[in-house]
C-alpha positions in Angstrom: 117.3 -32.4 239.0 116.8 -30.8 234.9 119.8 -31.9 234.0 119.7 -35.1 234.1 116.3 -35.1 231.8 116.9 -32.8 228.8 119.8 -33.3 226.1 122.2 -29.7 226.4 122.1 -27.6 223.0 126.3 -28.4 223.1 126.1 -31.7 223.4 123.7 -31.3 220.5 126.0 -29.6 218.5 129.4 -31.9 219.5 126.9 -34.8 218.4 125.9 -32.8 214.4 129.3 -32.5 214.6 130.4 -36.1 215.0 127.4 -37.7 213.2 127.2 -35.2 209.8 130.3 -33.6 209.6 133.2 -35.9 211.0 131.4 -38.6 208.2 132.0 -36.2 205.2 135.0 -35.1 205.7 137.0 -37.2 203.0 134.7 -35.6 200.6 134.8 -31.8 202.2 139.1 -32.5 201.8 139.3 -34.2 199.2 136.1 -32.4 197.1 135.9 -35.1 194.9 131.9 -35.4 194.5 132.2 -38.3 192.5 133.8 -40.2 195.0 131.0 -42.8 195.9 133.0 -44.6 198.2 133.1 -41.6 200.7 129.8 -41.4 200.1 128.8 -45.0 200.6 131.1 -44.5 204.3 129.2 -41.1 204.8 126.0 -42.7 204.5 126.1 -45.5 206.6 127.4 -42.9 209.3 124.4 -40.6 208.9 122.1 -42.7 208.1 122.7 -46.0 211.0 123.1 -43.1 213.4 119.4 -42.0 212.6 118.2 -45.8 212.7 119.0 -46.7 215.8 118.7 -43.5 217.3 114.8 -43.7 216.3 114.6 -47.6 217.2 116.0 -46.5 220.4 113.8 -43.8 221.2 110.8 -46.0 220.5 111.9 -48.2 223.3 114.7 -46.9 225.9 114.0 -43.3 225.3 115.5 -42.2 228.5 119.2 -44.0 227.1 119.5 -41.4 224.3 119.6 -38.5 226.8 121.5 -41.0 228.8 124.4 -40.6 226.2 123.9 -36.9 225.8 124.7 -36.6 228.9 129.1 -38.6 227.5 131.7 -36.8 229.6 129.4 -35.0 232.8 128.6 -38.2 234.5 130.5 -37.5 237.5 130.8 -41.1 238.7 132.0 -42.1 234.8 135.5 -43.7 235.6 138.4 -42.2 235.6 139.8 -44.4 232.8 137.1 -43.9 230.9 137.7 -40.7 230.9 140.5 -40.5 228.9 139.4 -43.8 227.1 135.7 -42.7 225.1 137.0 -39.7 224.3 141.0 -41.4 222.6 138.5 -43.5 220.7 136.5 -40.3 218.9 139.7 -38.9 218.5 140.7 -41.0 216.6 136.9 -41.9 215.1 137.6 -38.9 213.4 140.9 -38.6 212.6 140.7 -41.4 210.4 138.0 -39.6 207.6 140.7 -36.9 208.6 143.8 -38.9 206.6 141.8 -40.6 204.5 140.0 -37.4 203.0 144.5 -36.3 202.1 145.1 -39.4 201.3 142.4 -39.0 198.6 143.8 -35.7 197.8 147.0 -35.5 197.8 147.1 -39.6 196.5 149.8 -40.5 199.1 148.1 -44.5 198.8 147.3 -47.0 195.7 143.5 -47.7 194.9 142.2 -51.1 196.4 140.4 -53.8 194.1 136.3 -53.6 193.9 135.8 -56.9 195.2 138.4 -56.0 198.2 135.7 -52.7 198.8 132.5 -54.5 198.0 133.7 -57.4 201.2 134.0 -53.7 203.1 130.8 -52.5 202.2 129.4 -55.6 203.6 131.1 -55.7 206.6 131.0 -52.1 207.7 127.0 -52.3 206.8 127.5 -56.0 209.7 129.9 -54.2 211.9 127.7 -51.1 212.1 124.3 -53.8 212.1 125.4 -56.0 214.9 126.3 -52.2 217.2 123.1 -51.1 217.3 121.0 -54.5 217.7 123.5 -54.6 221.3 122.7 -50.4 221.6 118.6 -51.2 220.8 118.1 -54.7 223.6 120.6 -53.2 226.6 119.3 -49.7 227.9 122.1 -49.0 230.1 125.1 -48.6 227.0 125.7 -45.1 228.0 128.4 -43.9 226.6 130.6 -43.6 229.6 131.4 -46.9 231.9 129.5 -45.9 234.4 127.0 -48.3 237.5 124.1 -46.8 236.4 122.4 -47.4 240.0 120.3 -43.7 239.5 118.5 -46.0 236.3 118.2 -48.9 238.4 120.6 -51.0 236.1 121.4 -54.6 235.9 122.6 -57.4 233.7 121.6 -57.6 230.2 121.1 -61.2 229.1 118.9 -60.9 225.7 120.0 -60.3 222.3 123.4 -60.1 221.3 123.9 -60.2 224.6 124.0 -64.1 224.6 126.5 -64.7 222.4 129.2 -62.3 223.9 129.2 -59.8 226.7 130.4 -56.7 225.3 128.6 -56.5 221.2 128.8 -53.0 220.7 132.9 -53.2 221.2 132.3 -56.0 219.1 130.3 -54.3 216.1 132.6 -51.7 216.1 135.6 -53.8 215.7 134.4 -55.8 213.0 133.8 -52.4 211.3 137.4 -50.0 211.5 139.6 -52.7 209.8 137.8 -52.6 206.8 137.5 -48.4 206.6 140.4 -47.5 205.0 139.9 -50.4 203.0 136.5 -49.5 201.3 138.8 -45.3 201.8 141.4 -45.9 199.2 143.6 -45.2 202.3 146.5 -47.2 203.4 147.2 -44.4 206.6 143.8 -44.8 207.8 145.1 -47.9 209.2 147.3 -45.8 211.7 144.2 -44.2 214.0 142.1 -47.8 213.0 144.7 -49.6 214.8 144.9 -46.8 217.5 141.1 -47.8 218.0 141.0 -51.2 217.6 143.8 -51.4 220.9 141.7 -48.8 223.2 138.0 -50.6 222.1 140.2 -53.8 223.4 141.8 -52.7 226.4 138.7 -50.5 226.9 136.3 -53.5 226.6 138.6 -55.8 229.1 138.4 -52.7 232.0 135.1 -52.3 231.6 134.3 -55.8 232.1 136.5 -55.7 235.0 134.5 -53.3 236.3 130.8 -54.7 235.6 132.6 -58.1 237.3 133.3 -56.2 240.7 130.6 -53.6 241.3 127.5 -55.3 238.9 125.7 -58.0 240.6 124.5 -60.6 238.4 127.3 -59.8 236.3 129.8 -62.1 237.7 127.4 -65.0 237.1 126.4 -64.0 233.8 130.0 -64.2 232.2 130.6 -67.7 233.7 127.4 -68.4 231.8 128.5 -66.0 228.3 132.3 -66.6 228.6 133.7 -64.4 225.6 133.8 -60.6 225.8 134.5 -60.3 222.3 134.6 -63.0 219.8 133.6 -66.5 220.7 135.8 -69.7 221.1 138.8 -66.5 221.5 138.3 -64.1 224.1 
């Protein structure tokens, strides 16, 4: 069907909101245009998204269409129709709160050393998550068994070390974004996102174990979901 081969204008508009508008919220709300930390945060999101998608377009162009369909997947798991939007909501609330925090002066500033560490860790998280995205042709935005795309187990790249490197990359970044943006209050949505991602990882892994051929055998070789030696 045509729907499967094209990206709808609404999906593009939604993508622009999440990739450009939301990362710029701290700057828009605070109106502090010399806030370098907020510019770094926006840059990571905008440039990181553009670079990773260009690489995906070269290696697995059909993945862009797959991810653009998002909630329109009829065979997406019911639990992910709730959890996936919750992650997106949390990702939007966090820079929103950080912007108001800066505008109203709710939080004290963190040290420059912590901010430097934050920049390094956020960059590392984005790179690791992007590595998983580029390596895995089936890195959908929704949990589903992609029988229409020949879904099979991916074992290369970061999937040699852990079973859900995309989530692991995100979990690296979220604890450090409030530090970078000088917002203790932003830890509320950050903690919420982290909890949802861990729960989503658990449910997705159970789904793959029971429904994707070869995944159970893969899980016996790669034993950890997110953190080697822990879980």
